[in-house]
N, C-alpha and C positions, 0 to 999 in steps of 0.2 A: 419475682414481682413483689414490690413493697405492699404493705397493708394499705387498703383504701381508706382515706381520711374523709369521713362523712362531711358533706358541705364544702369540700375544697374544690375550687374550680380553677382552671388555667385558661387564659385567653389564647386563642389560636388564630393568627393571621397567616394564611398559607402563602409562603414566599418561595416554596420549592414545588415543582409540579411533577417530578418523576416519582415512580412508585417506591424506589429504594428510600428516598428522602421522606416520603409520606409514612412509610413503615417506621422510620426512625422517629418521626413525630410521635407515633403511637407508643412505641417502646419507651420514649422519654416521658410521656404522660403517665404510663404505668409505673415507671421508676419513681415518680414523685408521689404517686398514690392518689391521683386525681379522681374524684367521683364525677366531675363535670368538666366540659369545655364550653367556652363561649366562642362560637364559630362566626367569624365575620363574613357576611355575605355582602359584597360590594355593589351597590346600586350604580355607581359611576363607572366601574370597570370590572364586570363580572369575571370570575374565573372560568376557564374551560369546563364544560359540564362533565367531561369524563374524569377530570381531576376531582371535582366535588363528589361525583358518584362513587368513585373508588374510596376516597377518604371517609366519607360518611358510612359506607357499607362496612369498611374495616373497623371503624370506631364502634359501630353497633355490635360487632362480634365480641368486643372486650367488655361490654356492659357499661362503658362510660356514657353518661348522659350528655345530650347536646342542648345548649341554649342557642338558638339561631338568632343572630343579630342582623336585623334588616336595616342596614344603614349605608352610608356612603363614606368611603375613606377619603379624608382630607389631610394630606401630609402637612406637617407642622412647619412650613416655611414662613418667613416674615410676611410675604405677600398674602398667603392663604389665611394668616391670622388677622390681617388688617382689612383685606378686601377679597374674601374668598369667591365672591360673585364673578370675578374675572374668569374663573375656570369652571365653576360649578353652579348648579341650579338647586335652589331650595326645593325639597320634595313636594311642598304644597303648590309651588309654582309649576311643577311638572307632575301633578298628581296622577294624571292618566297613566304615564309611564311607570310611576312608582307603584301604583296599584297592580299594574301588569307584572312588575317585578315580584311583588309580594304573592300575587296569585300563582305565578309560575313556581316559585320556590316552595310555598306551602303545599300546593297540589303535588309536587314531585316528591317532597321529602316528609310528608305528614306522617308516614308510618315510622319514620326514624327520628323526627323532631316533634316534640309536643309542647316545647316552651319557646316562645317567640318574643323578642325585644324590639320595640318600635323606635328605631333611630338611636342615635348616641349623642349625649351631651348637648341636647337642644337648648340648654340655657347658655350656650356660648355662641358667639358670632362665627367662629371658625367652622363649627359643625352645622349650625342652623343656616349658614350662608347669609341670611338676612339678619337684621337686629333681632336678638332673642325675644320671642313674643309668646307668652303662654296661650293666647287665643289662637295663634296659627298652629302651634303644636297640638292643641286640643282638637282642632279641625282635622289634623292628620290622623290622630288616634281615633277620632269619631268615625272616620271612613275606613281605617285600616283594621281596627279590632273586630268589627262585625264581619268583615270579609274573611279574616282568619278563622273566626268561630264558625262561619258558614261552611268553609272548606274543611275544617277540622274541629268538630264540636267539642272534643275533649281537650283542646289545646288550652294552654295557660299563657296569658298576656302580661308581659312586663313593661312598665314605664321605661322609656329610654333613660339609662343611667345619667344622672346630672353630675356635672363637674363640681366637686367639693361637697360640703354638707348643707348648702343652700342658705348659709347664714353670713358668709363673708365672700367678697369678690377677690379671688386669688389670681385671676387672669384678666387681661384687658377684654373689654366687651363681654363680660359675664354678668348675667342677671341673677340676683338673689331672691329668695322666697318665690322661686319659680313654681315649685310644687304647690305652695299655698294658693297661688292664683289659679293653677290648673284645677285644684280641688273646688274652688269657688265657682268655676265654670261647669263643673259636673263630670270631671274626668273619671271619677271613681266608678262610674257606671261601666266603663270600658276597660278597666285595669284590674288585674288579679294580684299583682305584686308590684310594689314600689321599689325604687332602685337608686343608689347614689354611689359616687366615687370619692372617697375621703382623702383626696390629694391635698397637700399643702405645698407652698413654694419650695420648701426644703426637700421635696421629693426629686427636684431637678438640680438645684444649685444650693450648696450649703456647706458651712464649716462646723455644723452642730455635731454633738456626740450622740451615741446610741440612746442615752437616757432621755435626751430631748425628744427623739422620735417616739419612744415608748409613751411619753406623756402626751405629746401634741396630737398624735394620730388617734389615741383613745379619746381625748377631749373632742376631737372633730367628729368621731363616730357618735359619741353620746350627745353631742350638740344636735345632730340630726334627729336622734331618737327623742330627745326632749322636745324639740320644736314640733315634731309630728307624732306626738304621743296620742293624738286623737284619731290617727289612722288605725282602723281595726284589722287591716290586711297586712300580710308579711312585707318586710323590706329586705332587699338583698344588696350586697356590695358586689356588683358584677365586674368591677375593675379597680385595682390598686397596685401600685408599684413604686419602687425607689430606683432611680437610675444611678449606677455606680460611677458614671463618668465624671461628674463635677461635684461630688460630695466627699466629705471627710471620712465617713464610715466606709469600711471595706466590704468585700463580698461575703465574708463569713458573718459579719454583723447583720447584713441585709437578710441573709437566710434565717438568722435567729429572730429578727424582727417579724418576718413573714409568719413564722411559727407562732409568735406571740400574738400577732393581730388576728391570725386565723382562730386561735383559741379564745381570744377576747370576743370575737364576733360570734363564735359558736355558743358562748355563754349567753348571748343575747338572741340565740336562735336565728342568726343571720348567716347564710352561705357567704363565702369569701373567695373571690376570684382574683388570682394574681395576673398582672400584666407584665410580661407576656411570655409565651413559650420560647421563641427564638429572637435573636437580634435581627434587625432589618439591614438590608443593603440596597437602598433605593435611591436612584438618581435624583428623585425629587426632593430628597432630604439633604440638608447641608451636612458635610462631613462631621461637623462639631455639634450637631443637633443631638441632645440627650435622648430624644425619642427613639433613636436607632439602637440604643444599647441597653434597653430594659430587660432583655431576654434572660431566662434561666439557663438557656443554652446559647452558644454563639451562632453565627450564621451557618457554620459548617455542622451544626447540630451536635457539638461537643458540650458536655456539661460544664458550667462554670462552678466555682466554689460555692456559689449560692445554693446550688442543688445539694451538694454534699453536706453543707451546714444545716440546711433545712431538714434533710433526712436524719442527720445525727441528733438533732434536737428532740426527736421523738423517742430516742433510745433511753 
């Protein structure tokens, strides 16, 4: 097993449900040296409980920590990005069921998971389902955070990671200065850790070279830190990735960049979570959608060159 890298997290979206594959997930996480995983718990389409039970129990045996992401998976199709309400409900509009979902998962896994993230990228139309609205997200947190704390008093609550650094709108229907408005509403009372995802458009499609990424992603991270220097609580990066499908840089360079951004974040005392452990093979995604190919491992759970490059960069 490789050395554990403090503050390194890997996003895990379980796409395989057999025990052999789940064990491969765990071996893969150990091979990368992850201290954390960010485990997606899907409000819209929950996994079979026996699958979650097995995976969480086995992860706990390794000492890898779990950040439980209490969200709804919205595949990145054109329809879902423009009009997600055709298929999905905003959690505030379905608050009774969402709180039941939270209650169930926190109650069942509170001995294994002490860190909980409330929703994902609520500053985007795609994930918030409705027009991004800090007031609505504040209401969700206002109801969810006390519930979690009541069920698990020692738990730590993360703001749902926002898309980008909250200064520029990189995607359609994305709100900027989202956290600022949440702070003005009083969200700090309910949040222990803030959270952002420093994506830029070139993480998806680009002909830029490796030096461009080194510069721009660091600017994006520091832009968030400068804007929110008044926040006295920690901030995390619970998601970041570069898809190799439609960019100029190759797998080896992406592995090098992940190491560099991890160390850059660590210098700022920010945990850094890579998106994602495996590629997706989901009928809801277009074949050419870059979101299916972010994996450190392919869908068969074989390591890509990203993993070898990332590991070698520590030598």
